C-alpha positions as CSV (number, residue, x, y, z in Angstrom):
1,M,21.5,-15.4,9.4
2,N,25.0,-16.6,8.5
3,Y,23.8,-19.3,5.9
4,N,21.8,-16.3,4.2
5,H,24.9,-13.9,3.9
6,E,27.0,-16.8,2.9
7,R,24.1,-17.7,0.0
8,L,24.0,-13.8,-0.5
9,K,28.0,-13.9,-1.2
10,Q,27.7,-16.9,-3.6
11,L,25.5,-15.0,-6.1
12,G,28.9,-13.4,-7.0
13,V,27.4,-10.0,-7.7
14,E,27.5,-6.7,-6.0
15,I,25.9,-6.6,-2.5
16,V,24.3,-3.4,-0.6
17,M,23.5,-2.7,2.5
18,V,20.4,-0.6,3.3
19,D,20.1,1.0,6.7
20,A,16.6,1.9,8.2
21,D,15.5,5.5,8.8
22,H,14.9,6.5,12.3
23,T,13.0,8.7,14.4
24,G,12.9,8.8,18.2
25,N,14.2,5.9,19.8
26,G,13.3,3.8,16.7
27,K,16.6,2.5,16.3
28,T,16.9,0.8,19.7
29,R,13.5,-1.0,19.3
30,P,13.2,-4.8,17.7
31,A,11.7,-5.3,14.2
32,D,8.3,-6.9,15.8
33,V,7.1,-3.3,16.9
34,F,7.6,-2.0,13.4
35,M,5.7,-4.6,11.6
36,G,8.9,-6.7,11.0
37,L,11.0,-3.8,9.3
38,Q,14.7,-4.9,9.9
39,I,17.1,-2.3,11.0
40,R,19.7,-3.3,8.3
41,L,19.3,-5.1,5.3
42,Y,21.9,-7.0,2.8
43,L,20.4,-7.1,-1.0
44,A,21.8,-8.1,-4.4
45,V,20.2,-9.0,-7.6
46,G,19.0,-13.0,-7.3
47,A,18.8,-12.6,-3.8
48,K,15.9,-14.9,-2.3
49,V,13.7,-12.4,-0.3
50,L,10.5,-12.5,2.0
51,M,7.5,-9.9,2.4
52,T,7.4,-9.2,5.8
53,S,4.2,-7.2,5.9
54,N,0.8,-7.2,4.0
55,V,1.7,-4.7,1.2
56,C,-1.5,-5.7,-0.6
57,Q,-3.5,-8.7,0.4
58,A,-5.8,-8.4,-2.5
59,V,-3.1,-9.3,-5.1
60,G,-1.3,-11.7,-2.9
61,L,1.3,-9.8,-1.5
62,T,1.3,-10.5,2.2
63,N,3.2,-11.2,4.8
64,G,5.0,-14.1,4.1
65,A,5.2,-13.8,0.2
66,T,8.5,-15.0,-1.3
67,G,10.3,-14.0,-4.6
68,V,13.8,-13.1,-6.3
69,V,15.3,-9.6,-6.3
70,M,15.8,-8.5,-10.1
71,D,16.6,-5.1,-9.8
72,I,17.6,-2.2,-7.1
73,I,16.4,1.2,-8.3
74,Y,17.7,4.3,-6.6
75,D,16.2,7.8,-6.6
76,E,18.7,9.6,-9.1
77,N,17.9,13.0,-7.8
78,S,18.9,12.1,-4.5
79,E,22.0,14.0,-2.7
80,S,22.8,11.3,0.0
81,T,26.3,9.8,-0.8
82,S,25.9,6.9,2.0
83,D,26.9,3.7,1.3
84,S,23.8,2.4,2.9
85,Q,21.1,4.8,1.1
86,M,17.9,3.6,1.0
87,P,16.4,2.4,-2.6
88,K,13.5,4.3,-4.0
89,Y,12.2,0.5,-4.5
90,V,13.2,-2.8,-5.6
91,W,11.8,-4.9,-8.1
92,V,10.9,-8.2,-6.9
93,D,9.7,-11.1,-9.1
94,F,7.0,-13.1,-7.0
95,G,5.8,-15.5,-9.8
96,E,2.6,-16.8,-9.5
97,T,1.7,-15.1,-6.3
98,Y,1.3,-11.8,-7.5
99,T,-1.9,-11.7,-8.8
100,G,-2.4,-7.9,-9.7
101,P,-2.1,-6.1,-12.8
102,T,1.5,-6.6,-14.7
103,F,4.1,-3.4,-15.1
104,F,5.2,-4.6,-18.2
105,P,2.7,-5.3,-20.7
106,G,3.8,-7.5,-23.3
107,N,6.7,-9.1,-21.6
108,E,5.4,-12.0,-19.9
109,A,8.9,-13.2,-18.3
110,R,8.3,-9.8,-15.7
111,R,4.6,-10.5,-15.2
112,G,5.1,-11.4,-11.8
113,W,7.6,-8.3,-10.8
114,F,6.3,-5.9,-8.6
115,P,8.2,-2.6,-7.1
116,V,8.5,-2.8,-3.3
117,Q,9.0,0.7,-1.9
118,P,10.1,1.5,1.8
119,M,7.3,1.6,4.2
120,T,7.2,3.6,7.6
121,A,5.9,1.7,10.8
122,T,5.3,3.7,14.1
123,E,5.3,2.9,17.7
124,V,3.7,5.0,20.3
125,Q,4.8,4.9,23.7
126,Y,3.6,7.1,26.9
127,G,6.2,8.2,29.4
128,R,5.8,8.5,33.2
129,G,3.8,11.6,32.9
130,G,1.7,10.2,30.1
131,Q,3.5,12.2,27.5
132,R,3.1,10.7,24.0
133,Q,6.5,9.6,22.5
134,E,6.6,8.4,18.9
135,A,9.3,6.4,17.3
136,T,9.0,5.4,13.7
137,R,11.2,3.1,11.0
138,T,11.3,3.6,7.5
139,M,12.8,0.4,5.5
140,L,11.8,-2.0,2.7
141,P,9.5,-4.9,4.1
142,L,11.9,-7.4,3.0
143,R,14.4,-9.7,4.7
144,L,16.4,-12.4,3.2
145,A,14.9,-15.7,2.6
146,W,16.9,-18.8,1.7
147,A,16.6,-19.4,5.6
148,W,15.4,-18.0,9.0
149,T,15.0,-19.7,12.5
150,V,12.0,-21.3,13.4
151,W,11.3,-18.2,16.2
152,K,11.9,-15.8,13.3
153,A,9.4,-17.7,11.1
154,Q,6.5,-17.0,13.8
155,G,3.4,-15.4,12.4
156,Q,4.9,-16.1,8.6
157,T,2.7,-18.1,6.3
158,I,5.2,-19.9,4.0
159,R,3.2,-21.1,0.6
160,G,6.2,-22.8,-1.2
161,K,8.4,-25.7,-0.5
162,M,10.7,-25.5,2.8
163,V,12.8,-27.7,4.5
164,I,13.0,-27.9,8.7
165,D,15.9,-28.5,10.2
166,L,14.4,-29.3,13.9
167,T,17.9,-30.7,14.9
168,E,17.9,-33.9,17.7
169,K,16.5,-31.9,20.6
170,E,13.1,-29.9,21.4
171,K,15.0,-26.5,22.2
172,E,12.0,-24.7,22.9
173,C,8.5,-26.2,24.0
174,G,5.9,-25.5,20.8
175,L,9.1,-25.5,18.4
176,T,8.1,-28.3,16.2
177,Y,4.6,-27.2,16.2
178,V,5.3,-23.6,15.1
179,A,7.7,-24.8,12.1
180,F,5.0,-27.2,11.0
181,S,2.2,-24.8,11.0
182,R,3.8,-22.2,8.8
183,A,3.2,-24.2,5.6
184,T,-0.2,-24.1,3.8
185,L,0.1,-27.6,2.7
186,L,2.1,-30.4,4.4
187,K,3.5,-31.9,1.3
188,N,5.2,-28.7,0.9
189,I,7.6,-29.7,4.0
190,G,10.7,-31.7,4.0
191,I,12.5,-32.2,7.2
192,K,16.4,-32.6,7.3
193,G,17.6,-35.9,8.7
194,G,14.2,-36.9,8.9
195,M,12.2,-37.1,12.7
196,T,12.2,-40.1,14.9
197,F,9.2,-41.5,16.3
198,E,10.8,-40.7,20.0
199,R,10.8,-37.3,19.2
200,F,7.0,-37.3,19.2
201,T,6.3,-39.7,21.8
202,K,9.1,-39.0,24.3
203,K,11.0,-35.6,23.7
204,I,8.1,-33.0,23.2
205,R,5.9,-34.8,25.7
206,N,8.9,-34.9,28.6
207,H,9.9,-31.0,28.0
208,K,10.5,-29.5,31.1
209,K,8.2,-26.7,30.0
210,T,5.3,-29.1,29.1
211,G,4.6,-30.1,32.9
212,P,2.3,-27.6,33.8
213,R,0.4,-27.9,30.5
214,N,0.1,-31.9,31.3
215,A,-1.4,-30.9,34.6
216,E,-3.7,-28.8,33.0
217,L,-4.9,-31.6,30.4
218,E,-4.9,-34.0,33.3
219,E,-7.3,-31.9,35.3
220,L,-9.3,-31.2,32.1
221,R,-9.7,-34.8,31.4
222,Q,-10.7,-35.4,35.0
223,R,-13.5,-33.1,34.5
224,V,-14.8,-34.2,31.1
225,N,-14.7,-37.8,32.5
226,A,-17.1,-36.5,35.8
227,T,-19.0,-34.6,33.4
228,I,-19.8,-37.7,31.0
229,A,-20.4,-39.8,34.3
230,R,-23.1,-37.0,35.7
231,L,-24.7,-36.8,32.2
232,S,-24.9,-40.6,31.9
233,E,-26.4,-41.0,35.6
234,Q,-28.8,-38.3,34.6
235,Q,-30.0,-40.1,31.1
236,E,-30.3,-43.3,33.2
237,Q,-32.5,-41.4,35.8
238,L,-34.8,-40.0,32.9
239,A,-34.8,-43.1,31.4
240,S,-35.8,-44.8,34.6
241,D,-38.5,-42.1,35.3
242,S,-39.8,-42.4,31.8
243,D,-40.2,-46.2,32.4
244,A,-42.3,-45.7,35.9
245,D,-44.7,-43.3,34.1
246,S,-45.2,-46.0,31.4
247,M,-46.1,-48.3,34.1
248,D,-48.2,-46.1,35.9
249,V,-50.3,-45.5,32.5
250,E,-50.7,-49.2,32.1
251,E,-51.7,-49.9,35.7
252,E,-54.6,-47.2,35.4
253,G,-55.6,-48.5,32.1
254,F,-55.8,-51.8,33.3
255,S,-57.7,-51.1,36.6
256,T,-60.4,-48.7,34.7
257,N,-61.3,-52.0,32.6
């Protein structure tokens, strides 16, 4: 987050703050229960952003699509004077990712521009007495995308190039896998500082949380070996029975003659 905000400041343009609108206890709930919608968002023209929801899969606007903010539009008729007023929509240039009809016929430079509008996500909970409780969050389905943690990247599909900073330790079991599996092409991945062979052969394998998994894998290996041995015995027995039947036929034929 700090890196994203530093990059935002480096743009040298006006930065706007956008607060989500909530109903119920929506303000206290995490983003993942509201389709990734953030509680607060900082934006500026030129900011690199990531779409957090499947707005329109048919034209490439899916969770993980990245683009650049080109303009921020507010409702001129709005009576709100809040510094964190919700924009009516934000023009984002998704480039070749956006495959739908252009909003600017005759202007090829704006071919990939799309107006991203606020969306509302709902969470339904039930109280002790079974009473239905509903909370909502309305926000732009965007987030800054110069950098984000591997944990925040879970569930994202990153189609562009990315640089992964794995540091020297495997902080969490499966971290490296999650980082690599976000990309659609292996050639799009760069690794900051490189990665040693020891990380794969020792650090990941010897992580404290891999113990139960390794034990289960060993049990599966034993079952596989036992199954293979049993099948081999059955095949040998079938082959032996087949040879015995063949000999019986030959002996009967000899005795007849």
